[in-house]
PQR file with spaces between the fields and no chain letter, atoms N, CA, C, O and H, PARSE charges and radii, in Angstrom:
ATOM       1  N    MET     1       5.521  -15.192    3.352 -0.4000 1.5000
ATOM       2  CA   MET     1       5.335  -14.087    4.262 -0.0000 2.0000
ATOM       3  C    MET     1       3.939  -14.227    4.884  0.5500 1.7000
ATOM       4  O    MET     1       2.948  -14.392    4.173 -0.5500 1.4000
ATOM       5  N    THR     2       3.879  -14.160    6.186 -0.4000 1.5000
ATOM       6  CA   THR     2       2.602  -14.375    6.866 -0.0000 2.0000
ATOM       7  C    THR     2       1.886  -13.080    7.233  0.5500 1.7000
ATOM       8  O    THR     2       0.701  -13.112    7.564 -0.5500 1.4000
ATOM       9  H    THR     2       4.684  -14.026    6.763  0.4000 1.0000
ATOM      10  N    GLN     3       2.562  -11.962    7.184 -0.4000 1.5000
ATOM      11  CA   GLN     3       1.953  -10.678    7.510 -0.0000 2.0000
ATOM      12  C    GLN     3       1.311  -10.074    6.265  0.5500 1.7000
ATOM      13  O    GLN     3       1.868  -10.181    5.172 -0.5500 1.4000
ATOM      14  H    GLN     3       3.525  -11.935    6.915  0.4000 1.0000
ATOM      15  N    PRO     4       0.140   -9.436    6.413 -0.5600 1.5000
ATOM      16  CA   PRO     4      -0.478   -8.780    5.258  0.2800 2.0000
ATOM      17  C    PRO     4       0.458   -7.715    4.685  0.5500 1.7000
ATOM      18  O    PRO     4       0.937   -6.837    5.402 -0.5500 1.4000
ATOM      19  N    THR     5       0.707   -7.812    3.383 -0.4000 1.5000
ATOM      20  CA   THR     5       1.663   -6.911    2.742 -0.0000 2.0000
ATOM      21  C    THR     5       1.153   -6.472    1.377  0.5500 1.7000
ATOM      22  O    THR     5       0.629   -7.276    0.605 -0.5500 1.4000
ATOM      23  H    THR     5       0.318   -8.525    2.801  0.4000 1.0000
ATOM      24  N    VAL     6       1.312   -5.196    1.094 -0.4000 1.5000
ATOM      25  CA   VAL     6       1.041   -4.681   -0.249 -0.0000 2.0000
ATOM      26  C    VAL     6       2.287   -3.974   -0.747  0.5500 1.7000
ATOM      27  O    VAL     6       3.084   -3.456    0.035 -0.5500 1.4000
ATOM      28  H    VAL     6       1.737   -4.542    1.721  0.4000 1.0000
ATOM      29  N    VAL     7       2.438   -3.963   -2.042 -0.4000 1.5000
ATOM      30  CA   VAL     7       3.517   -3.223   -2.687 -0.0000 2.0000
ATOM      31  C    VAL     7       2.852   -2.094   -3.457  0.5500 1.7000
ATOM      32  O    VAL     7       1.893   -2.307   -4.199 -0.5500 1.4000
ATOM      33  H    VAL     7       1.791   -4.384   -2.678  0.4000 1.0000
ATOM      34  N    LEU     8       3.382   -0.884   -3.267 -0.4000 1.5000
ATOM      35  CA   LEU     8       2.815    0.302   -3.913 -0.0000 2.0000
ATOM      36  C    LEU     8       3.789    0.851   -4.940  0.5500 1.7000
ATOM      37  O    LEU     8       5.004    0.732   -4.783 -0.5500 1.4000
ATOM      38  H    LEU     8       4.161   -0.711   -2.664  0.4000 1.0000
ATOM      39  N    ASP     9       3.261    1.443   -5.975 -0.4000 1.5000
ATOM      40  CA   ASP     9       4.112    2.100   -6.961 -0.0000 2.0000
ATOM      41  C    ASP     9       4.360    3.548   -6.541  0.5500 1.7000
ATOM      42  O    ASP     9       3.964    3.956   -5.450 -0.5500 1.4000
ATOM      43  H    ASP     9       2.274    1.540   -6.104  0.4000 1.0000
ATOM      44  N    HIS    10       5.006    4.311   -7.395 -0.4000 1.5000
ATOM      45  CA   HIS    10       5.357    5.694   -7.059 -0.0000 2.0000
ATOM      46  C    HIS    10       4.134    6.587   -6.863  0.5500 1.7000
ATOM      47  O    HIS    10       4.235    7.654   -6.257 -0.5500 1.4000
ATOM      48  H    HIS    10       5.328    3.979   -8.282  0.4000 1.0000
ATOM      49  N    ASN    11       2.974    6.154   -7.373 -0.4000 1.5000
ATOM      50  CA   ASN    11       1.735    6.917   -7.177 -0.0000 2.0000
ATOM      51  C    ASN    11       0.921    6.400   -6.000  0.5500 1.7000
ATOM      52  O    ASN    11      -0.215    6.825   -5.787 -0.5500 1.4000
ATOM      53  H    ASN    11       2.891    5.288   -7.865  0.4000 1.0000
ATOM      54  N    LEU    12       1.506    5.482   -5.236 -0.4000 1.5000
ATOM      55  CA   LEU    12       0.861    4.849   -4.078 -0.0000 2.0000
ATOM      56  C    LEU    12      -0.349    4.013   -4.489  0.5500 1.7000
ATOM      57  O    LEU    12      -1.338    3.927   -3.761 -0.5500 1.4000
ATOM      58  H    LEU    12       2.428    5.138   -5.409  0.4000 1.0000
ATOM      59  N    CYS    13      -0.251    3.400   -5.668 -0.4000 1.5000
ATOM      60  CA   CYS    13      -1.260    2.453   -6.131 -0.0000 2.0000
ATOM      61  C    CYS    13      -0.742    1.040   -5.904  0.5500 1.7000
ATOM      62  O    CYS    13       0.462    0.796   -5.978 -0.5500 1.4000
ATOM      63  H    CYS    13       0.553    3.469   -6.259  0.4000 1.0000
ATOM      64  N    VAL    14      -1.630    0.132   -5.636 -0.4000 1.5000
ATOM      65  CA   VAL    14      -1.267   -1.250   -5.323 -0.0000 2.0000
ATOM      66  C    VAL    14      -0.781   -1.967   -6.579  0.5500 1.7000
ATOM      67  O    VAL    14      -1.483   -2.020   -7.589 -0.5500 1.4000
ATOM      68  H    VAL    14      -2.609    0.330   -5.576  0.4000 1.0000
ATOM      69  N    THR    15       0.434   -2.520   -6.503 -0.4000 1.5000
ATOM      70  CA   THR    15       0.962   -3.318   -7.603 -0.0000 2.0000
ATOM      71  C    THR    15       0.960   -4.799   -7.251  0.5500 1.7000
ATOM      72  O    THR    15       1.010   -5.653   -8.136 -0.5500 1.4000
ATOM      73  H    THR    15       1.005   -2.477   -5.683  0.4000 1.0000
ATOM      74  N    SER    16       0.900   -5.102   -5.950 -0.4000 1.5000
ATOM      75  CA   SER    16       0.895   -6.483   -5.505 -0.0000 2.0000
ATOM      76  C    SER    16       0.343   -6.553   -4.089  0.5500 1.7000
ATOM      77  O    SER    16       0.521   -5.636   -3.287 -0.5500 1.4000
ATOM      78  H    SER    16       0.859   -4.408   -5.231  0.4000 1.0000
ATOM      79  N    ALA    17      -0.332   -7.661   -3.800 -0.4000 1.5000
ATOM      80  CA   ALA    17      -0.833   -7.910   -2.449 -0.0000 2.0000
ATOM      81  C    ALA    17      -0.652   -9.393   -2.173  0.5500 1.7000
ATOM      82  O    ALA    17      -1.005  -10.231   -3.003 -0.5500 1.4000
ATOM      83  H    ALA    17      -0.477   -8.406   -4.451  0.4000 1.0000
ATOM      84  N    ASN    18      -0.100   -9.719   -1.006 -0.4000 1.5000
ATOM      85  CA   ASN    18       0.104  -11.128   -0.708 -0.0000 2.0000
ATOM      86  C    ASN    18      -1.193  -11.778   -0.234  0.5500 1.7000
ATOM      87  O    ASN    18      -2.180  -11.098    0.044 -0.5500 1.4000
ATOM      88  H    ASN    18       0.187   -9.038   -0.332  0.4000 1.0000
ATOM      89  N    ASN    19      -1.172  -13.100   -0.148 -0.4000 1.5000
ATOM      90  CA   ASN    19      -2.364  -13.849    0.255 -0.0000 2.0000
ATOM      91  C    ASN    19      -2.846  -13.448    1.643  0.5500 1.7000
ATOM      92  O    ASN    19      -4.051  -13.416    1.894 -0.5500 1.4000
ATOM      93  H    ASN    19      -0.370  -13.653   -0.375  0.4000 1.0000
ATOM      94  N    ALA    20      -1.922  -13.141    2.546 -0.4000 1.5000
ATOM      95  CA   ALA    20      -2.317  -12.730    3.901 -0.0000 2.0000
ATOM      96  C    ALA    20      -3.131  -11.438    3.860  0.5500 1.7000
ATOM      97  O    ALA    20      -4.100  -11.299    4.607 -0.5500 1.4000
ATOM      98  H    ALA    20      -0.943  -13.167    2.343  0.4000 1.0000
ATOM      99  N    PHE    21      -2.757  -10.500    3.007 -0.4000 1.5000
ATOM     100  CA   PHE    21      -3.514   -9.251    2.882 -0.0000 2.0000
ATOM     101  C    PHE    21      -4.909   -9.530    2.333  0.5500 1.7000
ATOM     102  O    PHE    21      -5.903   -9.022    2.852 -0.5500 1.4000
ATOM     103  H    PHE    21      -1.971  -10.613    2.400  0.4000 1.0000
ATOM     104  N    VAL    22      -4.972  -10.340    1.283 -0.4000 1.5000
ATOM     105  CA   VAL    22      -6.248  -10.665    0.654 -0.0000 2.0000
ATOM     106  C    VAL    22      -7.188  -11.338    1.656  0.5500 1.7000
ATOM     107  O    VAL    22      -8.365  -10.989    1.738 -0.5500 1.4000
ATOM     108  H    VAL    22      -4.165  -10.752    0.862  0.4000 1.0000
ATOM     109  N    ARG    23      -6.666  -12.301    2.416 -0.4000 1.5000
ATOM     110  CA   ARG    23      -7.496  -12.995    3.411 -0.0000 2.0000
ATOM     111  C    ARG    23      -7.893  -12.085    4.563  0.5500 1.7000
ATOM     112  O    ARG    23      -9.062  -12.045    4.949 -0.5500 1.4000
ATOM     113  H    ARG    23      -5.709  -12.585    2.349  0.4000 1.0000
ATOM     114  N    THR    24      -6.931  -11.356    5.114 -0.4000 1.5000
ATOM     115  CA   THR    24      -7.178  -10.516    6.286 -0.0000 2.0000
ATOM     116  C    THR    24      -8.223   -9.443    5.999  0.5500 1.7000
ATOM     117  O    THR    24      -9.111   -9.201    6.817 -0.5500 1.4000
ATOM     118  H    THR    24      -5.982  -11.388    4.801  0.4000 1.0000
ATOM     119  N    PHE    25      -8.118   -8.809    4.853 -0.4000 1.5000
ATOM     120  CA   PHE    25      -9.003   -7.689    4.545 -0.0000 2.0000
ATOM     121  C    PHE    25     -10.156   -8.085    3.625  0.5500 1.7000
ATOM     122  O    PHE    25     -10.927   -7.240    3.172 -0.5500 1.4000
ATOM     123  H    PHE    25      -7.397   -9.005    4.189  0.4000 1.0000
ATOM     124  N    GLU    26     -10.258   -9.398    3.356 -0.4000 1.5000
ATOM     125  CA   GLU    26     -11.373   -9.953    2.585 -0.0000 2.0000
ATOM     126  C    GLU    26     -11.623   -9.181    1.290  0.5500 1.7000
ATOM     127  O    GLU    26     -12.722   -8.695    1.026 -0.5500 1.4000
ATOM     128  H    GLU    26      -9.631  -10.085    3.724  0.4000 1.0000
ATOM     129  N    VAL    27     -10.562   -9.090    0.498 -0.4000 1.5000
ATOM     130  CA   VAL    27     -10.637   -8.412   -0.792 -0.0000 2.0000
ATOM     131  C    VAL    27     -10.269   -9.390   -1.896  0.5500 1.7000
ATOM     132  O    VAL    27      -9.667  -10.434   -1.645 -0.5500 1.4000
ATOM     133  H    VAL    27      -9.668   -9.485    0.712  0.4000 1.0000
ATOM     134  N    GLU    28     -10.633   -9.044   -3.097 -0.4000 1.5000
ATOM     135  CA   GLU    28     -10.204   -9.793   -4.270 -0.0000 2.0000
ATOM     136  C    GLU    28      -8.973   -9.084   -4.832  0.5500 1.7000
ATOM     137  O    GLU    28      -8.991   -7.873   -5.054 -0.5500 1.4000
ATOM     138  H    GLU    28     -11.123   -8.196   -3.301  0.4000 1.0000
ATOM     139  N    ARG    29      -7.927   -9.835   -5.055 -0.4000 1.5000
ATOM     140  CA   ARG    29      -6.676   -9.246   -5.534 -0.0000 2.0000
ATOM     141  C    ARG    29      -6.914   -8.405   -6.797  0.5500 1.7000
ATOM     142  O    ARG    29      -6.416   -7.284   -6.902 -0.5500 1.4000
ATOM     143  H    ARG    29      -7.913  -10.818   -4.874  0.4000 1.0000
ATOM     144  N    ASP    30      -7.668   -8.946   -7.741 -0.4000 1.5000
ATOM     145  CA   ASP    30      -7.912   -8.211   -8.994 -0.0000 2.0000
ATOM     146  C    ASP    30      -8.658   -6.905   -8.776  0.5500 1.7000
ATOM     147  O    ASP    30      -8.532   -5.979   -9.577 -0.5500 1.4000
ATOM     148  H    ASP    30      -8.073   -9.857   -7.655  0.4000 1.0000
ATOM     149  N    ASP    31      -9.426   -6.820   -7.710 -0.4000 1.5000
ATOM     150  CA   ASP    31     -10.180   -5.599   -7.423 -0.0000 2.0000
ATOM     151  C    ASP    31      -9.305   -4.479   -6.854  0.5500 1.7000
ATOM     152  O    ASP    31      -9.662   -3.305   -6.950 -0.5500 1.4000
ATOM     153  H    ASP    31      -9.528   -7.572   -7.058  0.4000 1.0000
ATOM     154  N    ILE    32      -8.171   -4.836   -6.267 -0.4000 1.5000
ATOM     155  CA   ILE    32      -7.337   -3.801   -5.644 -0.0000 2.0000
ATOM     156  C    ILE    32      -6.104   -3.438   -6.453  0.5500 1.7000
ATOM     157  O    ILE    32      -5.534   -2.363   -6.266 -0.5500 1.4000
ATOM     158  H    ILE    32      -7.881   -5.790   -6.189  0.4000 1.0000
ATOM     159  N    LEU    33      -5.685   -4.330   -7.356 -0.4000 1.5000
ATOM     160  CA   LEU    33      -4.500   -4.026   -8.159 -0.0000 2.0000
ATOM     161  C    LEU    33      -4.746   -2.778   -9.000  0.5500 1.7000
ATOM     162  O    LEU    33      -5.769   -2.660   -9.674 -0.5500 1.4000
ATOM     163  H    LEU    33      -6.148   -5.203   -7.507  0.4000 1.0000
ATOM     164  N    GLY    34      -3.801   -1.856   -8.949 -0.4000 1.5000
ATOM     165  CA   GLY    34      -3.897   -0.599   -9.693 -0.0000 2.0000
ATOM     166  C    GLY    34      -4.686    0.485   -8.980  0.5500 1.7000
ATOM     167  O    GLY    34      -4.745    1.621   -9.449 -0.5500 1.4000
ATOM     168  H    GLY    34      -2.970   -1.952   -8.401  0.4000 1.0000
ATOM     169  N    GLN    35      -5.291    0.146   -7.856 -0.4000 1.5000
ATOM     170  CA   GLN    35      -6.078    1.128   -7.100 -0.0000 2.0000
ATOM     171  C    GLN    35      -5.182    1.902   -6.137  0.5500 1.7000
ATOM     172  O    GLN    35      -4.176    1.384   -5.653 -0.5500 1.4000
ATOM     173  H    GLN    35      -5.244   -0.778   -7.475  0.4000 1.0000
ATOM     174  N    SER    36      -5.557    3.126   -5.875 -0.4000 1.5000
ATOM     175  CA   SER    36      -4.848    3.918   -4.876 -0.0000 2.0000
ATOM     176  C    SER    36      -4.964    3.223   -3.516  0.5500 1.7000
ATOM     177  O    SER    36      -6.053    2.798   -3.131 -0.5500 1.4000
ATOM     178  H    SER    36      -6.374    3.546   -6.268  0.4000 1.0000
ATOM     179  N    PHE    37      -3.881    3.110   -2.810 -0.4000 1.5000
ATOM     180  CA   PHE    37      -3.900    2.494   -1.485 -0.0000 2.0000
ATOM     181  C    PHE    37      -4.912    3.188   -0.583  0.5500 1.7000
ATOM     182  O    PHE    37      -5.593    2.541    0.212 -0.5500 1.4000
ATOM     183  H    PHE    37      -2.997    3.455   -3.123  0.4000 1.0000
ATOM     184  N    PHE    38      -5.007    4.499   -0.711 -0.4000 1.5000
ATOM     185  CA   PHE    38      -5.891    5.264    0.169 -0.0000 2.0000
ATOM     186  C    PHE    38      -7.361    5.140   -0.201  0.5500 1.7000
ATOM     187  O    PHE    38      -8.227    5.554    0.570 -0.5500 1.4000
ATOM     188  H    PHE    38      -4.454    5.024   -1.357  0.4000 1.0000
ATOM     189  N    ALA    39      -7.657    4.579   -1.366 -0.4000 1.5000
ATOM     190  CA   ALA    39      -9.044    4.370   -1.779 -0.0000 2.0000
ATOM     191  C    ALA    39      -9.566    2.989   -1.382  0.5500 1.7000
ATOM     192  O    ALA    39     -10.768    2.733   -1.453 -0.5500 1.4000
ATOM     193  H    ALA    39      -6.954    4.244   -1.993  0.4000 1.0000
ATOM     194  N    LEU    40      -8.663    2.101   -0.966 -0.4000 1.5000
ATOM     195  CA   LEU    40      -9.094    0.751   -0.615 -0.0000 2.0000
ATOM     196  C    LEU    40     -10.092    0.775    0.529  0.5500 1.7000
ATOM     197  O    LEU    40     -10.038    1.636    1.408 -0.5500 1.4000
ATOM     198  H    LEU    40      -7.687    2.309   -0.909  0.4000 1.0000
ATOM     199  N    GLY    41     -11.007   -0.188    0.501 -0.4000 1.5000
ATOM     200  CA   GLY    41     -11.980   -0.312    1.588 -0.0000 2.0000
ATOM     201  C    GLY    41     -12.817    0.934    1.770  0.5500 1.7000
ATOM     202  O    GLY    41     -13.071    1.359    2.897 -0.5500 1.4000
ATOM     203  H    GLY    41     -11.051   -0.888   -0.212  0.4000 1.0000
ATOM     204  N    ASN    42     -13.250    1.525    0.662 -0.4000 1.5000
ATOM     205  CA   ASN    42     -14.048    2.759    0.723 -0.0000 2.0000
ATOM     206  C    ASN    42     -13.339    3.874    1.488  0.5500 1.7000
ATOM     207  O    ASN    42     -13.970    4.660    2.196 -0.5500 1.4000
ATOM     208  H    ASN    42     -13.044    1.180   -0.254  0.4000 1.0000
ATOM     209  N    GLY    43     -12.023    3.926    1.332 -0.4000 1.5000
ATOM     210  CA   GLY    43     -11.252    5.005    1.947 -0.0000 2.0000
ATOM     211  C    GLY    43     -10.839    4.772    3.387  0.5500 1.7000
ATOM     212  O    GLY    43     -10.394    5.703    4.058 -0.5500 1.4000
ATOM     213  H    GLY    43     -11.512    3.288    0.757  0.4000 1.0000
ATOM     214  N    GLN    44     -10.980    3.539    3.877 -0.4000 1.5000
ATOM     215  CA   GLN    44     -10.636    3.290    5.286 -0.0000 2.0000
ATOM     216  C    GLN    44      -9.160    3.523    5.594  0.5500 1.7000
ATOM     217  O    GLN    44      -8.794    3.728    6.752 -0.5500 1.4000
ATOM     218  H    GLN    44     -11.341    2.783    3.332  0.4000 1.0000
ATOM     219  N    TRP    45      -8.313    3.493    4.572 -0.4000 1.5000
ATOM     220  CA   TRP    45      -6.883    3.747    4.789 -0.0000 2.0000
ATOM     221  C    TRP    45      -6.526    5.216    4.601  0.5500 1.7000
ATOM     222  O    TRP    45      -5.375    5.599    4.810 -0.5500 1.4000
ATOM     223  H    TRP    45      -8.609    3.326    3.632  0.4000 1.0000
ATOM     224  N    ASP    46      -7.472    6.029    4.218 -0.4000 1.5000
ATOM     225  CA   ASP    46      -7.201    7.442    3.978 -0.0000 2.0000
ATOM     226  C    ASP    46      -7.208    8.200    5.309  0.5500 1.7000
ATOM     227  O    ASP    46      -8.167    8.888    5.659 -0.5500 1.4000
ATOM     228  H    ASP    46      -8.407    5.718    4.049  0.4000 1.0000
ATOM     229  N    ILE    47      -6.118    8.045    6.018 -0.4000 1.5000
ATOM     230  CA   ILE    47      -5.953    8.609    7.354 -0.0000 2.0000
ATOM     231  C    ILE    47      -4.785    9.592    7.290  0.5500 1.7000
ATOM     232  O    ILE    47      -3.702    9.241    6.820 -0.5500 1.4000
ATOM     233  H    ILE    47      -5.339    7.486    5.733  0.4000 1.0000
ATOM     234  N    ALA    48      -4.995   10.785    7.749 -0.4000 1.5000
ATOM     235  CA   ALA    48      -3.966   11.836    7.645 -0.0000 2.0000
ATOM     236  C    ALA    48      -2.638   11.385    8.252  0.5500 1.7000
ATOM     237  O    ALA    48      -1.587   11.611    7.652 -0.5500 1.4000
ATOM     238  H    ALA    48      -5.874   11.070    8.131  0.4000 1.0000
ATOM     239  N    GLU    49      -2.660   10.769    9.395 -0.4000 1.5000
ATOM     240  CA   GLU    49      -1.417   10.339   10.045 -0.0000 2.0000
ATOM     241  C    GLU    49      -0.713    9.254    9.230  0.5500 1.7000
ATOM     242  O    GLU    49       0.514    9.250    9.136 -0.5500 1.4000
ATOM     243  H    GLU    49      -3.513   10.584    9.882  0.4000 1.0000
ATOM     244  N    LEU    50      -1.478    8.339    8.644 -0.4000 1.5000
ATOM     245  CA   LEU    50      -0.888    7.297    7.802 -0.0000 2.0000
ATOM     246  C    LEU    50      -0.263    7.916    6.554  0.5500 1.7000
ATOM     247  O    LEU    50       0.837    7.531    6.157 -0.5500 1.4000
ATOM     248  H    LEU    50      -2.475    8.342    8.721  0.4000 1.0000
ATOM     249  N    ARG    51      -0.953    8.866    5.937 -0.4000 1.5000
ATOM     250  CA   ARG    51      -0.381    9.564    4.774 -0.0000 2.0000
ATOM     251  C    ARG    51       0.951   10.229    5.150  0.5500 1.7000
ATOM     252  O    ARG    51       1.921   10.172    4.395 -0.5500 1.4000
ATOM     253  H    ARG    51      -1.847    9.179    6.260  0.4000 1.0000
ATOM     254  N    HIS    52       0.977   10.857    6.323 -0.4000 1.5000
ATOM     255  CA   HIS    52       2.193   11.520    6.791 -0.0000 2.0000
ATOM     256  C    HIS    52       3.324   10.512    6.997  0.5500 1.7000
ATOM     257  O    HIS    52       4.462   10.764    6.601 -0.5500 1.4000
ATOM     258  H    HIS    52       0.188   10.904    6.937  0.4000 1.0000
ATOM     259  N    LEU    53       3.012    9.372    7.616 -0.4000 1.5000
ATOM     260  CA   LEU    53       4.040    8.355    7.857 -0.0000 2.0000
ATOM     261  C    LEU    53       4.597    7.805    6.554  0.5500 1.7000
ATOM     262  O    LEU    53       5.810    7.656    6.407 -0.5500 1.4000
ATOM     263  H    LEU    53       2.088    9.167    7.938  0.4000 1.0000
ATOM     264  N    ILE    54       3.721    7.507    5.617 -0.4000 1.5000
ATOM     265  CA   ILE    54       4.180    6.994    4.326 -0.0000 2.0000
ATOM     266  C    ILE    54       5.020    8.038    3.608  0.5500 1.7000
ATOM     267  O    ILE    54       6.062    7.711    3.041 -0.5500 1.4000
ATOM     268  H    ILE    54       2.735    7.629    5.737  0.4000 1.0000
ATOM     269  N    ALA    55       4.583    9.278    3.626 -0.4000 1.5000
ATOM     270  CA   ALA    55       5.339   10.350    2.973 -0.0000 2.0000
ATOM     271  C    ALA    55       6.711   10.535    3.598  0.5500 1.7000
ATOM     272  O    ALA    55       7.662   10.911    2.913 -0.5500 1.4000
ATOM     273  H    ALA    55       3.736    9.543    4.086  0.4000 1.0000
ATOM     274  N    SER    56       6.819   10.274    4.890 -0.4000 1.5000
ATOM     275  CA   SER    56       8.118   10.450    5.555 -0.0000 2.0000
ATOM     276  C    SER    56       9.061    9.297    5.267  0.5500 1.7000
ATOM     277  O    SER    56      10.277    9.461    5.364 -0.5500 1.4000
ATOM     278  H    SER    56       6.046    9.968    5.447  0.4000 1.0000
ATOM     279  N    VAL    57       8.530    8.134    4.916 -0.4000 1.5000
ATOM     280  CA   VAL    57       9.361    6.964    4.641 -0.0000 2.0000
ATOM     281  C    VAL    57       9.823    6.937    3.191  0.5500 1.7000
ATOM     282  O    VAL    57      10.970    6.587    2.914 -0.5500 1.4000
ATOM     283  H    VAL    57       7.543    8.000    4.837  0.4000 1.0000
ATOM     284  N    ILE    58       8.958    7.298    2.278 -0.4000 1.5000
ATOM     285  CA   ILE    58       9.276    7.181    0.856 -0.0000 2.0000
ATOM     286  C    ILE    58      10.492    8.002    0.447  0.5500 1.7000
ATOM     287  O    ILE    58      11.353    7.468   -0.250 -0.5500 1.4000
ATOM     288  H    ILE    58       8.026    7.583    2.503  0.4000 1.0000
ATOM     289  N    PRO    59      10.614    9.256    0.834 -0.5600 1.5000
ATOM     290  CA   PRO    59      11.819    9.990    0.431  0.2800 2.0000
ATOM     291  C    PRO    59      13.100    9.339    0.949  0.5500 1.7000
ATOM     292  O    PRO    59      14.112    9.344    0.248 -0.5500 1.4000
ATOM     293  N    LYS    60      13.081    8.787    2.147 -0.4000 1.5000
ATOM     294  CA   LYS    60      14.266    8.117    2.694 -0.0000 2.0000
ATOM     295  C    LYS    60      14.603    6.893    1.862  0.5500 1.7000
ATOM     296  O    LYS    60      15.774    6.640    1.579 -0.5500 1.4000
ATOM     297  H    LYS    60      12.259    8.784    2.717  0.4000 1.0000
ATOM     298  N    SER    61      13.601    6.137    1.471 -0.4000 1.5000
ATOM     299  CA   SER    61      13.812    4.940    0.677 -0.0000 2.0000
ATOM     300  C    SER    61      14.392    5.293   -0.689  0.5500 1.7000
ATOM     301  O    SER    61      15.305    4.621   -1.169 -0.5500 1.4000
ATOM     302  H    SER    61      12.650    6.342    1.701  0.4000 1.0000
ATOM     303  N    ARG    62      13.873    6.333   -1.309 -0.4000 1.5000
ATOM     304  CA   ARG    62      14.361    6.741   -2.634 -0.0000 2.0000
ATOM     305  C    ARG    62      15.824    7.173   -2.577  0.5500 1.7000
ATOM     306  O    ARG    62      16.591    6.896   -3.499 -0.5500 1.4000
ATOM     307  H    ARG    62      13.132    6.879   -0.919  0.4000 1.0000
ATOM     308  N    ARG    63      16.213    7.854   -1.494 -0.4000 1.5000
ATOM     309  CA   ARG    63      17.612    8.286   -1.367 -0.0000 2.0000
ATOM     310  C    ARG    63      18.536    7.086   -1.315  0.5500 1.7000
ATOM     311  O    ARG    63      19.600    7.111   -1.934 -0.5500 1.4000
ATOM     312  H    ARG    63      15.590    8.079   -0.744  0.4000 1.0000
ATOM     313  N    ARG    64      18.162    6.026   -0.590 -0.4000 1.5000
ATOM     314  CA   ARG    64      19.001    4.835   -0.488 -0.0000 2.0000
ATOM     315  C    ARG    64      19.198    4.190   -1.848  0.5500 1.7000
ATOM     316  O    ARG    64      20.289    3.702   -2.143 -0.5500 1.4000
ATOM     317  H    ARG    64      17.298    6.005   -0.088  0.4000 1.0000
ATOM     318  N    HIS    65      18.167    4.177   -2.681 -0.4000 1.5000
ATOM     319  CA   HIS    65      18.271    3.530   -3.984 -0.0000 2.0000
ATOM     320  C    HIS    65      19.140    4.305   -4.951  0.5500 1.7000
ATOM     321  O    HIS    65      19.643    3.737   -5.921 -0.5500 1.4000
ATOM     322  H    HIS    65      17.281    4.573   -2.441  0.4000 1.0000
ATOM     323  N    ARG    66      19.325    5.583   -4.707 -0.4000 1.5000
ATOM     324  CA   ARG    66      20.134    6.413   -5.600 -0.0000 2.0000
ATOM     325  C    ARG    66      21.622    6.286   -5.301  0.5500 1.7000
ATOM     326  O    ARG    66      22.447    6.669   -6.131 -0.5500 1.4000
ATOM     327  H    ARG    66      18.916    6.044   -3.919  0.4000 1.0000
ATOM     328  N    LEU    67      21.979    5.765   -4.151 -0.4000 1.5000
ATOM     329  CA   LEU    67      23.402    5.676   -3.781 -0.0000 2.0000
ATOM     330  C    LEU    67      24.154    4.682   -4.605  0.5500 1.7000
ATOM     331  O    LEU    67      25.356    4.500   -4.408 -0.5500 1.4000
ATOM     332  H    LEU    67      21.309    5.453   -3.477  0.4000 1.0000
């Protein structure tokens, strides 16, 4: 996968980050694993609109998995 990608758990903490994410955002994988996505980069991802978008996607995803 060439696009920066992270996998989040149910608490929105990083469980995995691909090499593209690590290179693009110049982070160490071990430093971000287990961290809240919104705390990464000194909170640069803590954006109200992004929180809203993620919150709107997660319930839809959970419903599909229950079917």
